C-alpha positions in Angstrom: -5.2 -15.8 6.1 -1.8 -14.7 7.3 -1.7 -11.0 8.4 1.2 -9.0 6.9 2.5 -5.5 7.6 3.7 -3.0 5.1 5.7 -0.1 6.6 5.2 3.2 4.8 8.1 5.6 4.4 5.8 8.5 3.2 6.4 10.4 6.4 10.2 10.1 6.3 12.7 12.5 4.8 12.9 10.7 1.5 15.4 13.2 0.1 17.9 11.5 2.5 18.6 8.0 1.2 20.8 7.2 4.2 17.8 7.9 6.5 15.6 5.6 4.5 18.2 2.8 4.5 18.5 3.2 8.3 14.8 3.1 8.7 14.6 -0.1 6.7 16.9 -1.7 9.2 14.5 -0.9 12.0 11.5 -2.7 10.3 13.1 -5.9 9.1 10.3 -8.0 10.8 7.7 -6.3 8.5 6.7 -8.0 5.2 7.0 -5.0 2.9 8.3 -1.5 2.6 5.4 0.7 1.3 6.2 3.4 -1.3 3.5 6.0 -1.8 4.0 7.7 -5.2 2.1 11.0 -5.4 2.5 13.0 -8.6 0.8 16.3 -7.6 -1.9 15.7 -10.2 -4.0 12.7 -9.1 -3.6 14.0 -5.6 -2.5 17.5 -4.5 0.6 16.2 -2.7 3.8 15.2 -4.5 6.3 12.7 -3.1 9.2 10.8 -4.6 9.6 8.8 -7.8 11.0 5.5 -9.0 14.5 6.6 -8.2 13.9 6.2 -4.5 12.2 2.8 -5.0 15.2 1.6 -7.1 17.8 3.0 -4.6 16.3 1.4 -1.5 18.1 -1.8 -1.0 16.3 -4.6 0.8 19.1 -7.1 0.4 19.8 -9.2 3.5 16.2 -8.9 4.6 12.9 -10.7 3.7 11.2 -7.4 2.9 9.6 -6.8 -0.4 8.7 -3.5 -2.3 5.0 -2.5 -2.2 4.4 0.4 -4.6 1.1 2.4 -4.5 0.8 4.7 -7.5 -1.3 7.8 -6.7 -0.7 9.1 -10.1 -2.6 10.2 -13.2 -2.2 7.9 -16.2 -0.3 5.1 -14.4 0.2 3.4 -17.7 2.9 6.0 -18.5 4.7 5.4 -15.2 4.4 1.7 -14.4 7.5 0.5 -16.4 9.8 2.6 -14.2 8.5 0.9 -11.1 8.7 -2.6 -12.6 12.4 -1.8 -13.4 12.9 -0.4 -9.9 12.1 -3.8 -8.4 8.5 -3.5 -7.2 7.0 -6.8 -5.9 3.5 -5.3 -5.7 2.0 -2.4 -7.6 -1.4 -0.9 -7.0 -3.0 2.0 -8.9 -6.3 3.8 -8.9 -8.8 2.6 -11.5 -10.2 6.1 -12.0 -6.7 7.3 -12.9 -6.3 4.7 -15.6 -7.6 4.6 -19.2 -7.6 0.8 -19.3 -7.3 -0.8 -15.8 -7.8 -4.3 -17.0 -5.0 -4.0 -19.5 -2.6 -2.5 -17.0 -3.4 -5.1 -14.4 -2.5 -7.8 -17.0 0.8 -6.1 -17.9 1.8 -5.9 -14.2 1.0 -9.6 -13.6 2.7 -10.6 -16.8 5.9 -9.1 -15.4 5.6 -11.5 -12.4 4.5 -8.7 -10.1 1.4 -8.7 -7.9 -1.2 -6.3 -9.3 -3.8 -4.4 -7.3 -6.4 -1.7 -7.5 -6.5 1.1 -4.9 -9.8 2.8 -4.0 -10.2 6.0 -2.1 -12.8 6.4 0.7 -15.1 8.1 -1.9 -14.7 5.3 -4.4 -17.3 2.5 -4.4 -16.6 -1.2 -4.5 -19.1 -1.5 -7.4 -16.8 0.6 -9.6 -14.1 -2.0 -9.5 -16.1 -5.2 -9.4 -15.5 -6.1 -13.1 -11.7 -6.1 -12.4 -11.7 -8.4 -9.4 -10.9 -11.5 -11.3 -7.9 -10.0 -12.9 -6.0 -8.8 -9.8 -4.1 -10.1 -6.8 -5.2 -7.6 -4.2 -7.3 -4.5 -3.5 -5.9 -1.6 -1.5 -8.6 0.1 0.4 -7.6 3.6 1.5 -8.8 4.2 5.0 -7.9 7.9 4.8 -7.9 10.4 1.9 -4.8 9.5 -0.1 -1.8 11.8 -0.1 -1.0 12.9 3.4 0.6 10.9 6.2 -0.6 11.0 9.8 -4.4 11.2 9.2 -7.0 9.6 11.4 -8.6 6.4 10.1 -12.1 6.9 8.7 -14.4 4.3 10.4 -16.7 4.1 7.4 -14.1 2.4 5.4 -14.1 -0.6 7.7 -17.5 -1.5 6.3 -16.0 -1.5 2.8 -13.4 -4.0 3.9 -16.1 -6.3 5.3 -18.2 -6.0 2.2 -15.3 -6.9 -0.1 -14.4 -9.8 2.1 -17.9 -11.2 1.7 -17.6 -10.9 -2.1 -14.1 -12.4 -2.3 -13.3 -14.7 0.6 -9.8 -15.5 -0.6 -8.6 -12.1 -2.0 -5.8 -10.2 -0.3 -7.2 -6.9 1.1 -4.7 -4.2 1.9 -5.6 -1.2 4.1 -3.8 2.1 4.4 -4.2 5.1 6.5 -4.3 5.9 10.2 -3.7 2.3 11.2 -2.3 1.6 14.7 -2.5 -1.1 17.3 -5.8 0.3 18.6 -7.7 -0.2 15.4 -5.8 -2.9 13.5 -7.8 -5.7 15.2 -11.1 -4.2 13.9 -9.7 -4.1 10.4 -8.4 -7.7 10.6 -11.8 -8.8 11.9 -13.4 -7.1 8.9 -11.2 -9.0 6.5 -7.9 -7.1 6.0 -4.8 -9.2 5.4 -2.2 -6.5 4.7 -1.8 -3.5 7.1 0.0 -0.4 5.9 1.3 1.8 8.6 3.8 4.6 8.7 3.5 7.2 11.4 2.5 4.6 14.0 5.5 2.4 13.3 8.2 5.0 12.8 7.0 7.2 15.7 7.2 4.3 18.1 10.2 3.8 20.4 10.7 0.4 18.9 9.3 0.0 15.4 9.7 -3.8 15.5 7.5 -4.1 18.5 4.9 -1.8 16.9 4.9 -4.1 13.8 4.3 -7.2 16.0 1.5 -5.4 17.8 -0.2 -4.7 14.5 0.2 -8.2 13.1 -1.1 -9.7 16.3 -3.9 -7.2 17.0 
């Protein structure tokens, strides 16, 4: 499978749209811009909303918008992100009242639908939804805060899911850098989300290439 990179803007000053737009120009060799939406309810932290997703222009690039909803009752929020131009949307099954219905709604809108699972969430809890989604986002850190260290135990979860679903896209997010990306790819990850490592590098484009080719 082709390895793709999704550059997360969670650690940037998302109150400054100019800064975000400039950051996008530094990561044009990535595949996606990753938007972590935290509502202060499902996770303690609070980030930005659909306005930032909508305002962030990717025109002139091949980048797509990858939206991760760390929110309670994602059913109430998803329409805003569909309208904001999301190409991929993932949400946490435990935050949703009817995950299968929401996955269907996202896919019916022509957007890739995924379920996200925290380090403490088991694969078994989402098995019944695997035939109705396009990807699974495995959090490799506790969701909410940027700059955390990757939890090695989550690599086994990636490998276990890959055995169950040989052709499913598996996205991983949290503490990913050139030093551990290869291990995640070997376990079966196909989409690598990284923020701090990419944007703290002298040359984000080189950092992205190092991730993709780890």
